[in-house]
N, C-alpha and C positions, 0 to 999 in steps of 0.2 A: 623579139620573143621565141622561143622554140617550145611547144607542148606536145610535138609528137616529130618521133624519127624511128630510124631501123637501127638495131643497136648490132655489133659484132660480136656474135656468139660462137664462131667457129672455132674451136682448138687450137688449128693450124695458123689461123690469122692473127689470134691473139698474141701466140708466138712470134711469128713473123713481123707483125707491124709494132708491136709494142712490148715486145721481150719478157712476157710474160705466160708461166705454164697453170694451165688450169686443170685443177684436180681431177683427173681421168676418171675416178669414184660418182662425179657429180656429174648428172645428165648437162647437155647442153644443145636444146634444141634450138631450131631455127626461129629468131622471131621477125616479123616481117613488121610489126611496127609496136611504137612501146607510148603510150599517153601516162601521165601522171597518176600513181599510184600502182602503174604497171612495175614487173621486177626486170632487170636488165645489169650486166655487167658494168661495175668501175672499177679502176685500177687503184692502189693505195701502196705506200709503205708497210712494210711489214711491222708491227708493232716490238719486234724483239729487239730493234736497233740495230739491226744487220745493215739496212740500207736496200736490204731486197725488196722488188715489188711482189705483190698479189693481186689476184682478181679474186672478186667476189660478186654474187648477186645481191643487189639492194633495190629499195624501192625508188621511184622516180619520183622527187618531191621531199625535201628534206624534210626530217622531224627533230626540232629542237628537244631539249629535255623537258620543258613546260609544257610540250604538247599531249594532248587525253586520248587522241583516236587518229587513226591513221588518216581519214578524211584531211586531216590539215595540209595534209602535205599537196594537196590540189592548188594552194597558194605558195607554195614554196617549193617550186620545179626551176624555177630560172632566179638568180641574186643579179642586180645590178653591181658592176664592178666598183660604181662610185660610191656605194653606199654600204657594201656588204661587212665594213668593219663597224657599221653602227646597227643597222637594225637586229634588232631582239633575236629573230628567227635565223638569224645567221653569223650575228658576231662572235660567239663563243668557237665556233668550226674555224672560221678565220682565225682567230686571235691562238689556237692552240696548233695551228699548221695543219687541219684535217684537211688536206687538201688534195683531191683525185684527179685522173683523166678518165674520160668517158669515152668508149669506143665505139665510133659511129663508121656506118656504113653511107648513110645520107640523112639530112633532115628535110622536115616539110614545112613550108611558108605559104603565107597569102599573098597574091598578086591580085592589085586592084587596076592594072592596065587597062584590060579592057571594058573598065568603068563596073564591076563585080567583081566578088571575091572568088577568085579562082585558086585551087591547089597546087602549088610547086614543090618540085623537088631539087634538094641542094646538094650538089654531090662534087668532090673532087675530080677533074678531068683524067679519065680512066678508069674512073671507078675504084681508086687506091682507099682504104679507110683512113679516117684520121681522128684525130683526139682533142676533144673539148677539156677545157679545164672547167674543173667544178671541184665543190668542198662536201664532204660527207660527214655523218654524226650516225652513232649507232645509237638506237632508242631502244627503250624497255618497256612492253606494256604492263598493264595492271595483270597480266597473269604472268608476269617474270621473263618472257621471250624477247629476246634480244634481235633487233634486225638492223643491216646498213642502211642507209637512207641517203639520197645526195641530191646536189642541185647543180645545173649548168651556169656559169657565170655568163654574164651578156657586157656588151660594151655597144656604145654609140656608134651607129654607121653610116653619119652622112657622109656622103663623097665617096663610099665605096661602088665600085664599079658593078657588082651583082646586088648587093644587099639594098642600096638607098633604093631598087625598085620594088622593093617588098613591104606590109604594113598597111593600113588603110591611109587614106590621105589625110593630112593634118595629125598624125600621128608621130611621134619621135621614133626615126631609124635604128634598129637595134639589131644585132647580128651576135652568134655564141662567139665567145673568145676559143678560136682554134689554135691549139699549139703547134709550134715546129718539132717536129720528132726529135731533133738534137738536144730539145729542151726538157724532152720529157722527165730526165733524172732530176734537173735542176729544179723544175717547177714544184716537183714534190717536199725535195728537200730544203729549199731555201727557207729565210725566215719571212715571217710576215711582211717586213718593213720592204723586201726585195721582190716581194711576188705580184704585185702589180706592173712591173715593169714587163712581165709578160703576156699581160691582157693589151692586145694590140689588135687592130684590125688585119685581118689575114690577107698577106700581098700576094698568094698564089692563085692559081687558076682555078676557076670553080663552072662548072658547068650546071646549066637548069632545063627542065622541061615540065611540061604539064603533066601534072600525076592523075592518076584515078582517083575516083573520090573515096574519101576517108573509109579506112575498114575498120568500124566502130560499132 
């Protein structure tokens, strides 16, 4: 499971690696870390039916229509791929094909190989940004303000050469669903019954290193 990561916010990186143009009228500050309830970019299809992608900032932690407060997102920042179509918090977004790509520089995970929890960083070899499969929902608060919210999809990581190292002993090994860049458009546009075919262990090289204590 991933509760902490560094997002891609740079306009030039969003265009180069994800093919989306950020509105230059929007500020795009560098964000070192995002935690549940924090704001970060996510990429989705434009609602005009053109098939074009757009990027917007949303809350990390998906809010379904029945959520009554922002804090609900502390429980919904990750969605299990095996049950995403069943869980009340996620099933409407899944059924409506509200899928997104979450642009990431690196993620943080807990490693227990030393006998205690240590914070490690996971990134692609060479530091190339990558896209994590996600789902999103537009949520409206009591004052009538609407915001985008999103969750990362996770999969079983048994046997993965990197992610099998993480998480506490006895816990199921999980990892975020990293998308192949050539599949970005297909992931966003496919039917729900086809979408799970994109959710599989990442076969590419990943680099890991011990990270500084969290800046929270």
